[in-house]
N, C-alpha and C positions, 0 to 999 in steps of 0.2 A: 089629109087624114093620117098619112105616114108621119108627117112632121109632128102632129099632135101626139101620136103614139110614142114617138121618140121622146118628146118633151116630158110626157107623163112617166116614161120609164126612168128618165133622168131625175125627175123630181122624186120618184119613189126611192131611187138609190140615195138621193140627198137626205130624204127624211130617215131612211134606215141608217145611214151614216150618222145623222145628227142624234138619233135615239142611242146608237151604240156609244157615241161619245158621252152622252148624258149619263148613261148607266155606268160607264167607266169611272167617271169622277165620283159619282154617288157611291158606287161599290167600293172604290179605293178609300173614300173617306170613312165608310162604314168599317172596312177592314182596319183602318188606322185607329178608329175608336175602340175596336175590339181588343187591340194591343193593350191599351190602357186599362180597359175594364177587366181583362184577364189578370193583370198585375194586382189590381185592387181586390178582386175576388180571392186571389190566392192567399191573402192574409187570413181569412177565415178557413178556407179549404185546406191550408197547410196546418191548421190548428194554432198558428201563432197568435191570432187575435184573441183567443180564448185563455191565454196565459194571464195570470195577474201581474201586477207591477213587480213584485218580488221575484217571480219566476223569470220574467223577462230580463231583469237586472242580473240574474244569476247565470245567463247564458254566456258562453265564451265570446260570442259575437256582439254582445250588448252595445258597445261603443259604435261599432259599425251599423248595428241595427237602428240606433238613434239617428244616425246621419241619414240613412235610407228613409226612415219614417218622416223625418222633417222635409226631405226632398219630395216624397210622395204626397204629403199633406199639402205642400205649396204648389206642386205642379201637376199632380195626377188625380188625387181624390176628388170626385164629384164632377171634374172637368170632362172626362172622357165618357162617362154615363150621360152627361149633358149632350155631347155630340150625338150619341146613340139615340137619345130621346128626340132630339130635334129631327133626326132623319126619319124617325117613325111618323112624326107629324108631317114631314115632307111627303112621305109615302102616301098619306091620305090624299094630298093634292094630286099626286101622280095617278092614283086610282081613278079619281074623279076626271082627270084629263083624258085617260084612256077610254073610260066608259062613255064619254061624250062623243068620242070618235066612232066607237063601236055601236053606240046606241043601246048599251046594256043597262040593266037595273043595278046601278052601282051600290045602292044602299043595302039591298038584299044580299049581294055578294060580299060586301064589306062586313056585315054582321056575321055571315057564315064563316068568313075568314077569321074574325076575332073569336068566335065560338071554338073553332078548331085550335086557335092559339091558346085559348083559355084551358082547354083540355090538356094540351102539351105542357103548359105551365103548371097545371095542377099536378100532373104526374111527376114532373121535374122537382117541384117544391116539396111535396110530401114523401116521395119515394127516393129521391136522389139528393138534392141539396136545398136546405131550408132558405138560402139566400136568393132564390130565383126572383127574376124580375119580369118574366114573361106573363105570369098570372096578372100582375098589376097592369102591365101594358094592355092586356086584352081588356080588362074592366074599364080602365080609364079611356081606352080607345073608343068605347061606346059613348062616352061623354063628348066625343068630338062631333057627333052627328048634329046636335043642335047649332053648331058653329059653321055648318056647311056653307051658309050663304052670308055669314058675317062679313062686315066691311074690314078692310085691311087695318084701319085704326082700332077697331073693336078687338081684332085678333092680337095686335101688338100690345095694347093697354091691358087687356084681360090677361094675356099670357104673362106679362111682367108682374101684374098685381097677384095673380094666383101663385106665381113662383115664390113670392116673398111673404105670402099670407100666414103661414103656420104660427109664427110667434104671436100673432094677434088672436088666433083661434085656440091656442093652447089652454088658456084659462077656461074656455068653453067646453072644449073636447075632453080634456083630461078627467074631469069628474064623471063623464059618462062612460068611461072605460072600466071594465072589470079590474079587480085587483090583479096586478101582474108581478111576477118575480123580478127582482133587480137584475140588471145586466150581469153583474158579478156572480150572483147565484146561478143564473141560467147558463152562463159560460162555463162555470166550474163543473156543473153537471154534464154539460155537453162534451167538455174535454175528457172526462172519465169514460163517457160512452163511446165517443168517436175514436179514442186512442185504444179502446178495448177490441177484442176479437169477436164479440157477439153480434151477429147480424141482427137479431131481434132487438137488442138494446140500441144499436145504431139507428134502426129504422124508427122505433118508437120515439127516441130522442129527437131524431130529425123532424118528425111530425109535430112534436111538441114545440120545437124551436121554430118551425114555420108558422105555427099559429101564433106564437109569442111575437115573432117579428112583424106579422101583419098588424097586430094591435099596437105594439109599442112604437112602430114606425108608421103610424097613420099619416104623417105629414108627407109621406112618399107620393100619395095621391096628388097633393098640390104640386109637388116637385115635378112629377111626370106631366100632368095636365098643362101646367104653364109652358113647359117646353115643347109639348105637342102642338100647342096653339102657335108658338113662335115658328116652329118648323113648318106648320101648315101655311102660314103666311109666306115664309121663304119659298115654299114649293109653288104656291099660287102665283107668286111674283116671278117665278122662273129663274131664280138666282142660280140654281145648280143645273137647270135644264139647259140654259145658255149662258155659262159664266162669263164668256168673252164679251158679251153684250152688256154685262152688268158689272165690269170691273170697277168703275168709279164708285157705284153704290157699295160693292163688296169692300172697297178700300175704306170708304167712310164708316162702314159698319166695324171693320177691323180697328181703326183708330178710335172710334167711340167706345168699343168694348174694352180696349186696352186702357183707356183713360178712366173708364168706370171701375175697372178692376183696381187700378192704382189708387183711386179715391177710397174704395171700400177697404183696400188693404191698409192704407194710412189710418182710416177710421178705426179699424180693428186694433191698431197699436196705441192710438191716443185716447180712445173712448173711456178706458178705465182711469187714467190719470186725470182726465177732464172731470169725471164725476166725482173724483176725490178732491180735486181742487175747488170745485163749485158744487157743494152739497145740494144746493137748490135745484140742480137739474138731475140729481140722483134719485128719480122717482120712477115708479113702475111704468108710466106712459113713455118716458124717455128711453128706458131700457128696452121696452118692446120695440120701439121705433128703430133703435139701433140694431137690435137683432134682425129686424126685417131688412134694413139696409145692407147688413153684412152678408145676407144671402145673395146679394147682387155680385159679390166677388167671383165665386166659382162659376156662376151662370156667365158672367161677362167673359171670363178667361176661356171657358168652353166655346163660346161663340167666337172668340178671337182665334183659338185653335182651328176651328172649322173654316172660317173665312180665309185665314192665312194659308191653310192647306189648299183650298180651292184656287186661290190666287197663284200659289206656287205651281199648281197643276196646269195652269194656263200658260206658264212660261215654256218656251221651246226646250225640249230635253227633259224637263222635269216631270212631264206627264208619263214618260217611260220609267223614270225612277220611282215616282210615287205610285205608278200603276202596279207595282209589285203587290200592293195591298188589295187589289181589286178581286182576285179569286178568293181571298180570305173573306172579303165582304160579301161576295155573291153567295157564299155558303155560310153566312154569319150564324144562322140558326143552328145548323148542324155543328159548327165549330164551338159555339157557345155551350151547347149541351155535351159535346164530347170533352170539352175542357173540364167540366164538373166530374165526369166519369174518370178521366185520366188522373185528376188531382186526388180523388178519393182513392183510387188504386195506388197512388204513390204515398200519401200521407196517413190515411186512416188505418186503424188497427186491422180491419177486415181486408186490407190490401197489403202492401209492403210495410206499412207501419212506420214510415220514416219520421212522421210527427213533426214537432217543432223544436227539438233539441239543437238543430243546426241554425236556428234563428232565421233571419231573412236571407242568408246566404243560400240556404236550400230553396227558399222561395224564388230567388232571382235565377238560380240554375234551372229550376223547373219552368219558370217563365220563358226563358230563352229556348230551352230544348223543345217544349210543346209548340211554341210559336214557329220554330224552324220546321218542325214536322208538319204542322198545319199549313204553312205557307207552300211547302212542297206538295203535300197531299191534295190541297185544294186545286192547285194548278193541274196536277196529274188527272184528277177526277173530272175537272171541267173540260179537259181536252177530249174527253170520251163520252161525257154525259152533259145533258142540257141543264140539269139542276143538281143541287146537293140532295143527299138522301132524304133528310127531313123536310127540306123544302119541296121536294117532289110529293111526299106524303101530304104535306100541308095543301099543296095545290090540288091534289087528287081529291082530298076530302072537302075542300072548298067548292070545287066545280062539279063534283059528282061524276066526273069522267077521268079515267087514268090517262095522264099526259104521257107523251112519248118521252122516254128517258134517255135512251142510247142515241148518240149522234150517228147519222147515217154513214158518214165517211169513216166511222170506226166499227161499223157493223160486222166487218170481216175479221177484226182483231181477235 
């Protein structure tokens, strides 16, 4: 009896250690993804994205800006939000896994969790920053429920198809949309409002921008759902729960993703000359097929970043180096929302009004400064509390019970 008790205690400690390790790599990867997402979001939050071509060319930093934009397009844009989206789908698998252990009604809790996220996203989108992704995540997350018992093949195939589907759907969806302002017009109006000092103009323009973005970027639903499904498959396969046990598969995924990205990149360079050389293939069906295939490039590179990160994390010593991103990732929701508030305080007219005259130099300085602050603050906060502030509210509203926030060993601080 004593032997059984000791064995059980040892097993529980082993399970606890395994779960801690699993969360560390997942949280570190989420924090790493937030680093790239923050850089991309700053392009609009700093108002740089809303400048027209002539205004951008007139900036003193225009040459430097062009170099940075090319680098961001090649290495950052779409890739890091891909990691973020994959991890959201993986989180669905983790919730099912935990619910099976506890015997809980996972679907009811999952829906409540998404409804709370929907409310948070709505407030963020309409009252803070029009480029919010949380609202879309919550809505698309509900579409994951029918795939709960789907086979691995179904998840992978459906995820890939849905991710590349928008060019095929565009001729059908576009006529159904109401008349929308052009991006140039809406950006010009937004620049005037956001650079101004009127809170009312800023708020009403942000709401209008948010509504415009939801409709004009309808393909974001396919983008997110496809990645959610792929992330759900990865979570159900246990790729990040036990990465050491799946190194060969992770390595194959990394190599395959890099090869796919390379092929899609080559296709992007040669497709226009090919259609010019052979006019017979320059037809709408071929152009749609090419646009669908080109969507594989950022998806593949995002997957390569994620698998490469996890494989590096498994190497001795690198888990400590990469683990610096874990506190940032554990508080990803809080950090994501505060990034918007800090950027508006820095760049909008209702804040310090730094705006876009400094080009991408100002963007990069803000990117580094805010990340350094959040990396420090996240570690400081989590040394004293179990959850980030918004994560705590999210958990409280989901469960209907206030969770313990302060760590016991810090109660006397």
